[in-house]
N, C-alpha and C positions, 0 to 999 in steps of 0.2 A: 146370672148377674151377681155381683158382689155388693151388698149394701154397706154404706158408710156406717160404722158402728163403733162404740166404745169398748166392745168386747174384744179380748185379746186373741181373736182368730187370726189365722194365717192371711186370709183375704183382707181383713180390715187393716192389717199392717201395711199393705201396699199403699193405701191412701195416706197413711201416716208418713210414708217415705217422701211424699211430694212436698215441694216448697210451700210455705204458708200462703203465699200469694196465689198459687195455683189452687189450693184448697178453697180459698175464699172465692175465687172466680167460679169454681165448680158449684159451690153452694149458691152463688148468685145466679147461675144459669139454670138452677132448678135440678141439678144432678143430685141423686140420692144413692146412686150405686155405680160400680164399675163393672164393665164386662170382664169376663174371665181373661180374654186375651190382653186387656189393658192392665189388669192386675199382674199378669205374668210378665209383660213387657216392662212394667215399672220395676220389678225385681231384677230382671236381667240388666237393664240399663243402669240402675242405681246401685246394684249390689255386686256386679261382676264387671270384668273388662271385655266381655265378649261382644262381637258384632251380632247382628240380629236380622232374621228374616221373619216378617209378620205376614201370615197368610190367613185371610178371612174373606168372606163374601163381601160384595159391594154393600156399602152402608153398614159394615160390620164393626166400625170403630177403629180402623187401622191407623188413621191419621192421629187420633188422640192417643192411641196406644204408643205411638212413637214419640209424640211431642209433649205429652204430660210429664214423663220423666226427663226428657231431654231438656225441656225449658227449666225444669227444677234443677237440673245439674249445672246449667250455665247461668242461672239467674244471679249468682254471686259475682260474676265477672261479665257484666253486660257490655263493656266497652274495651277498646284497645285492639280489637280484631273482630272480624266476622267469626262468630263462634259455631255456627251451624249453617250448612248449605242444604236447601231443599231443591232437588232437581226434579222437574216435572216435564212430561213430554209435550205439553201444550200450553200456550200462553193463557188460554181461557181457564185451564186448570190452575195455573199459578195465580191468576186473579181471584179465583174462588178460595183457594187455600190462604191467600193473603189476608182476607177478611177473617177467616176462622182463627188464624194464628194471632191476629191483632186482638181478637176477643179474649183468647186464652192469656194474652200478656197484659190484660187490663190492670192487673194488680202487681205487675212486675216492672222493673226498670229496664225492660228489654225492647229494643226497637226491631221492627220487622221491615225489611226492604225487599223490593222486587226489581228485577233487571231484565227487561226485554225491549223490543223495538218501540213499544208504545209508551214506555216510561219516560217522563220529561228528563231532559239533560240535567236540569238543576238537581233532581233527586239523586241522580247517579253521582254528580259532583260532590254532593253532601256526604254520600257513603265513602267515596274515595278520600275525602278530607278527614272524616271521623269514622273509621270502620267500627262496626258494632253489631251485636245481635244476630239476627237470622237473615239470610239472603235466599230469596226464591228466584230460580233461574232455569232457563232451558239449556240443553246442551249447546245449541247454536250460539246463544248469548254468552255462555261460558267460554266458548272458543274465541269470541270477539274480545272478551275481557282479557284473556291471556295474551293476545297479540297486540292489543291496542292500549293496554294500561300496564304494560310490563313493569315500569318503575315502581308501581304501587303494590305489586303482588305480595311482597314480603309483609307489609303492614296489613294488607287486607286479610291474609290467610295465615299469618304467623302463629295465631292462637286457635286455629280451627280444631274444634272438638269432635264434630260429627258431621256426616253427610247422610242425608235421607233421600233415597231414590224411590219416587212414587211410580206405580205401575211398572215395577221392575221387570215383569214378564215381557214388556214391550222392548226391552233392551238386551235380552238374553241371546238374540240372534240378529243378524243383519248388520248393515253398515252403521246404523245409528247407535247400536249397542257397543260395537267396537270403538267407535268414535268417543262415546262417553267414557268408557273405561280408560282410554288413553288420556282424555282431558283430566280425569280425576287423579291419575297417577302423576300427571304433571303438576296439578294443584298441590298435592301432598309434598312435593319438593320444597314448597315455601313454608311449611310448618316448622317452627323452630325446634331444634333438637331437644330442648329441655322441656317441651310440652308433652303431656300424656298422648298416647297413640290416638290418632283420629278414628273414631268408631264409624262403621258403615252399616246403615240400616236400610233394608229393602222392604217395600210394601207391595202386595199383590193379591188378587183374587184368583188368579189362574196360572199358577206355576205348575207345569207338567212334570218336572223333575227337580226336586229340592236340591239335589247334589249339584246340578248344573248351576242353580242360583247361588249356592254356597261358593262355588268356584269363582263365580263372577264377583261376588261381594268381597271375597277374601282369597285371591288367587294363590298366595303363598301358604296360607294356613286355613283351608276351607273348613276344617273341623272346629275352628274357633267361632263359627257362625251358629249361634243358637237359633232354634226355630220355635215360634209361637204360632199356633194354628187354631182356627175355628172354621170347620167345614160347612157350617150353616145347615147341619143335618136336620135341625128342627123346622126348617122352612118347607112349607107345602108347595109343591109345583103343580100348577094346573096347565096342561099342555093340550093343544088341539091343532092337528094338521089338516088343512082343507085342500082337497084336490079339485082341479078345474080341467076339463078336457076340451080340446079344440075339436070342432066338428069336421067331419069328412063328408064331402058331397056324395049323395047317393049315386050308384053306378048309372052312367049315362047322362047325369046332370052336369051342368057347368059347375066346376069347382069354385069355391069361394076364393076371392083374391086374398093372398097371404096376409097383407097388411090389414085388410078388413077383418079377417078372422082373428088375428092377433089383438086388434083393438076390441073386438067384441068380448073376448074372454078376459081381457084386462079390465074392461068396464064391469064385468061380473065381480072381479076381485075388489075393485074400487067400491062397488055397492056394498059388498060385505064388510069392507073396512068402515064405511060410513055407519052401517047398522051397529057394529060393535064398538065404535069409538065415539059416538056422538055425545055421550053423557059424562065422559071422564077425560083426563089428560092421558096421552099415550105416546109411545115412540114406535115407529114402524121402520125397520131397516130394509134396504134393498141393496142388491149387489152391484148396481151401476148407477152413475149420476143420471143417465138418461132415464132409467126406470124411476128414480126418485122424483124427477120432475113430472114425468107423464102420469104416474099414479097420483101424485098430489093434485095435478090438474083435473084428472078424471074424478077424483073424490070430491073436489070443490064443485065440479060441474054437477055431480049427483046431488050434492047439498042444495045447490040452486034449484034444480028440478023438483026437489022434494020440499021446497019452501023453507029450507034451513039456512042459517048463516054459514058462510064458508069457514071452516075450522081446521083446514089442513095447511101446514107450513112446510118448508123444506130447509135442510141443513146439510151442506157438503163442502168439501174443501175448495171448490171453484167459485163459491159465492164470496162476495166482498165481506170484509170483516163486519161492517155495520149491519148487513143483512143477517149474518149468522147471530150476531149479538141481539138483534131484534127478536129472532126466533127464541133464543135462550131466555130473554127477559119476559116474553109473552108466556112461555111455558112456566116460568118461575112465579108469575103473577097469580097463578091458581086458576086461570080461566080454563075451560074445557076445550083444550086444543090438542091436536095430534100433529107431531112432526115426523115427516118422512125423511129419513136421514141415511148417511153413510157411516163408516166407522168413526167419523169425527165425534159422534156422541156415544161411542163405546166406553170412553174413559169417564172418570167420575166428575165431569162438569156438573155443577148444581143447577138443575132445571126444575127443582121441586118434586112433588110426588107424582109418580107415573103408575097408573093402575095396570095397564097392559102393554106388553111388548109384542110387536109383530115382526115377522121375517118373511119377506117376499122373495121367493126363489130359494135354491138350496144353500144352506150355510156351508162354507168351504172348510171350516175347521171347528173342532169342539171348543177350543180355547176362545175363539171369537164368539161363538154361539153362547157360551157360558157368560162371557162378559155382557152380551146383549141382554140375556135373560135377567142378569143381575141389576139392570137398570130399573126394573119394576119391583114392586113389593118391598120397598125399603123400610116401611114401618114395622115395628115389632108386631107379630101376630098376623100380618098381612101376607097372603100367599103370593108367589111369583106366578104371573099368568103370561102365557105366550101362545100366540096363534101364528101358525105357519101357513103360507100360501104357495102352492106349487101348481104350475100349469103343465099339463101332460099332452102330448100328441096322441090323437086317437090311433088305435092300432090299425095299420094298413097291412093286409096280408101280402101285398106285393113288395113291401119294403124289405130291405136287407134285415137279417135277424136281429142285429144290434139296435137298429132304429125302432124296433118294436118294443124295446124295453124302456120303462120310465126311469131313466138314470137319475134325473133330478129328485123325483119322489123317494127313491130308494136311498139316495145319498142323504136326504133329509132324515129319513127314518134311522139310518145308521148313526148319524151324528147325535140324534136325540137319544138313542139307546146307550151310546157310549157315555154321553153326558150324565144320564141317569145312573149309570154304573160308576160315575165319578172318575172316568178316565179322561185325561187331557194330553194333548200331544207334547212329548218331551222336546225341549228346545234343541236346536242343532246349530251351535255357534260356528261361525266361519273360522277357518284355520289359515287360509292364505288369501286374505283380502288385500290385493295389490293397490286397489284404488284408495281405500282409507289409509293405508300405510303411506302412500305418496302424499296424500293430503296432510297427514301429520308430520311428515318430513318437512313440507313447505311451512307448516305452522310453527314448528319448533325453531326452524331457522329464522322465521319472521319474528318470533318471540325473543330470541337470543342475539340476533344479528348475524352470527356465524357460529358454527359448531363443528368439531372434528367428528369423523365418521365413527370412531370408537365410542365416543360419548353418546352419539345419536343412537347407536345400536344398543347400548346399555339402557338408555332411557325408554326407548320405544319397544325393544324386544325382550331385554332381560327383566326390566322392571315394569314394562307396560304390557299391553294386551297382545302384542304380536309375537308371542312366545314360540309359535310354531315355525317362525322364520329362522333357520340356522344362519350363521354368520355368512356362509358362502352365498346363500340365496339373497340375503340382505345386500351384499356387495353387488350382486347382479342387478338388483333393483336400483341401487344408486347409479350404476353405470348406464342403465337405460334412461334414467331420469336426466343424467348428464348429456346423453346423446340427444334428448328432446329439448335441451337448454332449459330444463326446469331448475337444475342446480349447476353450480360450477365450483371448481376448487381453486382457492387462492394460493399464492406462493408460499404461505405459511402452512398449507395443508388443510385449512379449515374450509368447510362447505358454506357457500353463499347461494342466494337465489340468482338464477339466470334470468334472461329476458322473459322466457315463457313462464317461469316461476313467478316473477313479479306481475306479469299479466294475470295469471290465475289468482294470485293473492289479492289483487285489487278488485276482482269481480264481486258484485254484491252477494252472489250466492256462495262464496267461498266458505262461509262459516258452517254450511250444512254439508255433511258427508254424502248425502244422497243427491241424486241428479234431479235438477228441475228443468222443465221444458220451456221453450219460448212460447209465450201466450199472448193473445190479443185481449185487450180490455173490452168489456161489453158495457156500453154506456147508453142510458136513457135520459135524455135531457142533460141535466148537470149531475146526475147520480150514477156512480159506478155500481153496477149490478154484480160484477164478478169477472171471471176470465174464461176463455176457451183456448184449448191448445191450438197451435198453429196449423196442425194437420186436420183440424175440425172446424175451420172458419166457414160460415155459410156465405152464399152469394147474395148480392143485393136483390131484394125482392123475396127472398126465402123467409119462411116463418120458423119460430122456435118457441119452446116453452122454457122459461128460465126464471129462477126465483119465484116459482109458483105462479107466474103470470105469462100471458101470451104476447109475443112481439113479432114485428116485421122489420127486417133489415133494410135500412134506407141508405147506408153508406159504409164502406170499408176503407180505412186509411191504412195502407200497408206501411207507410213511413212512421206513423204514430202508433202502429200496432193497435188500432182501435176499430171496434165495430159499433155503429150507431143504430139504435133501434127505436121504434115507436110502438105504442100499444096497438094490439090487433085482436081479431076475433078467431082467426084460424089457429089450429093446433098442429105442431110438428115437433117431435122430440129433438133435443139437441144431440149433436154427435160428440161422443167422447171416446178416446182410445184408452187402452189399458185393461187390466183384468184383475181377478182375485188371486189369492196366493196359492202356493203349492198345497195339494191334498196329501195327507199322510197315508202311508201304506196301511196302517191299522184301520183307517176309515174304509178303504176299498175292500179289505178283508171282511169287514163287518157288512158291507153291502152284499158280498157273496153269501154271507150267512143269512141275511135277510131274504134274499132270493130263494135259498135252499130250504128255509124253514116253512113250517105250516102254522106258526104262531102269528096271530093277527094282533098288531100293536093296538092297545086300547085307545090311543090318542088319535087314531085316524077317523076322519069323517066317512060318511057312506061312500062318496065318490072315490076318495083315496083308497078305501078298503077294496072297492071293486077293481080299481086299476091294478092294485097290488096282486089280487087274485088272478087276474088275466095275465099279468107278467110272470107269475110263478108257473102258470100253465105252459107258457111259451118256453120258460127255462127248462121244465121237465121234458117237453116234447123234443127239444134239441139237446138235452143233457148238458146244458151250459155249466151246471154246477161242478161237473167232473171233467169235461172235455177242455182242452187248451187250444186246439186248432180246429177251426170251422171253415169249410170251403163254401164259397158262394160266388156267384157271378162267373165271369170268364177270367181265369187265372188270378183270382183274389182269394186271400185267406185272412180270416180273423184270428189273431193270436190273443186269446182271453188271458190277460196277465193279472187282473185283480190286484194291482199294485199302485203305489203312490206316484206322484208326479216326478220325483227325482229318480226313482228306479225306472220309471217308464222312459225318461229321457236317456237313461243308460242303455236300455234295450233297443231303442230307436237308433242310437249310435252304433250299437253292435250290428244291427241290420244294414246300416249304411256301410260299414266296413265290409260286409258280405256282398255289397252291391244290390241290396234289395230296397226298393222304394217303399217307404212306410209312412203312415199317418196316425197321429195320436187320436184314439177314440175313447178316451177316459178310462174305461175298464178294460180296454183291448187296444191292440195295434192292428190297423188295416195294412196288410202286406200285399204288394203287387207281385205275387208268385203263386204257383199252384201248391196246394197243401202238401202233397207228397214230397215235392222238391224242397219246400221250406223245411219240413220235418227232417229230411235227410241232412240238409245243410246245417241246421241248428244242432243236430246230434253230433255231426262231424266237428263242430266248433268247440265241443267240450274239451277235447284233448289239447287244443292250442287256443285258449281264449286271448283276445287282443289285450294289450296292456292298457292301463288307464290313460296314457298319453295318446295311444292310437284311437281310443274311443273319443277322447276330448277333442281330437283333431276333426272329428265329424260334427261337433256341436257348433251351431251358429245361432245368433251372432256371437262372436268371441267376447266383445265388450258389452257387458250388461250392467257394469257399475260406472259411477260418474267419471273416474279418471282412468278407466281401462284403456282408453285410446292412446295413452302415453307409452304403452308397452308393446313389445313384439308378440306375434302370434304364439311363438314358442313358449314364452313365459306365461302368457294367458292360458295356454293349454295345461300347464302345470297346476295353475290355480283351479281351473275347471275340473280337472281330474280329481282334485281333493274336495272341493266345495260343492260341485253340482252333479256329481255322478255317484252311483252306488255299486257295490259288487254285484255281478250278474250270474254267477255260477248256479245258484239255487233255482233261478227262473228257467235256466236251460234244462236242469235236471227234471223239472216238473213236466216237461214235454213228454217224457216217457219213451 
């Protein structure tokens, strides 16, 4: 910490650099010191022209580090243009930051505006009429602004001095990140030439590769991005992983019904949650929405049985906005409540103080796990506490060798070990995102009315984020969009929207680069509870748990896309499709190291420790740590790959080229071929490995992004080869 002082120290001078109004507000808020990252950020923003990446743990003061100096810099020119844009990934996060920034601006003549679907039209009209201050916005709303308020963009952004991207790690890969990068490059076209260069500032707690973030913030001059960091090394971490084992019926006895045994062990987890969560506010993350609902219901049932008040809430993306906001407000009120949630609460939405974070099931990435851990222990001197819950199958000697290994437990251990060693997955930005490029082609044409192909290439590929698209490939993209009637060329050579392009442009979900599915509304009386995907609609008479309550379906209206429910006493988890993200190769390699080691992690409980010991014995018996091919069953072979999702996909494509039927088994590939034959064929493939296009041809489905359906299979294969597959030579060499 850096105390405010009259002494001429280097740290004290950082406070002196701030505008007088900011200084007064900090004193009024009871601040008597600056964090080191805040002092450093103040100097970078107010004494240099560099861009900035601020990396610090959750609740580490990143927002103030960016905005204390930024507000000071723009306080002398409050009107005439939006001076700073804050981009946040969630509306709820924007609403949180809106209040914080209004407080910081209490003694400044600076207005704070927000722009998203819930903001009244009158507020938006006022900003358009008199642009000023700071604008808080999501990428999707920025897209809408660009194409629906085009005549006003010059006055809105002519004097833009800075852009702050919160949770920047969430934008470093995937469609949404490419989308935002394109939108910002388009916004900067409206900054007047006589204005100072617009500064770009990124905030994050979990950037796995700072150089990737630098290139995202400043593609042309990444070395211009200064880095201010606080790794939170002073924070104590209290970690405990609890193992739960499903029962196996004794020999000769009738086996337990699968659902019954699943429910029994889930009830044990719920009881443990109640025991450890009853006296404080907590967050418990689960890997599926169905698990979120069923665990909250089981925990509340346990509370009732123990004569306690029900204290478990739910929060996930399929819940109606007011249901989520009720959970957020309840948590923020200070009541001792626990919310079982999805990644919707990974980000920095203010829900008050959280004592403990829980994780049900294996975390899929270190980055996500670190974000979740960071939601607890936000106060100075308070440790970060996390309890993990992993359900393991009992070892059945008759099962195939791989089924006898507790993959979920070992993945959890591997992620914990990597996090404690401060490793985080490096981002892997897309290089040939045909879908987002096509969406931006439509958007730019909608913004400008018409544009020539050369200007479009310059804006999107030369100055925008699609720099891996050579002109020849870009022309092929335009031709295929033309064949699909997305665009058409006028007699003057300019490109305009075709009939399909106009149809796409008018759809409500156009502003988002990621795909959204058709969903049914779930309605109880006159209240919207949330939505269910079309492929998960229950039948009339079925029961489900949703919004932490039990319901029975009384009607399904296919025309109105509505499901009507009434309160019920029976419990049945809802059906949701989808899954978690890709697992990095480093996580799989660490899993192998865990299996091969004799070290027992101190954070395991007795059950988890025993399960790990049993698994290590099986690994030693079968020599899994060194062998790559294991024969089992009739003409079946396990190829132990110990590699990540992307590399695994590549190897399965290789086997498909060879005519071998194969199935992903996480740490291995199950091959329908005898081991000797498979080894010989893999060795023979070393001399003539298939091309990336040949491998991509075997990947299905071709279209996995929103607008991929507009393109031919051949063009999609080129994108798959670059973005979804890895080189495979080293995996073949490991066969021996």
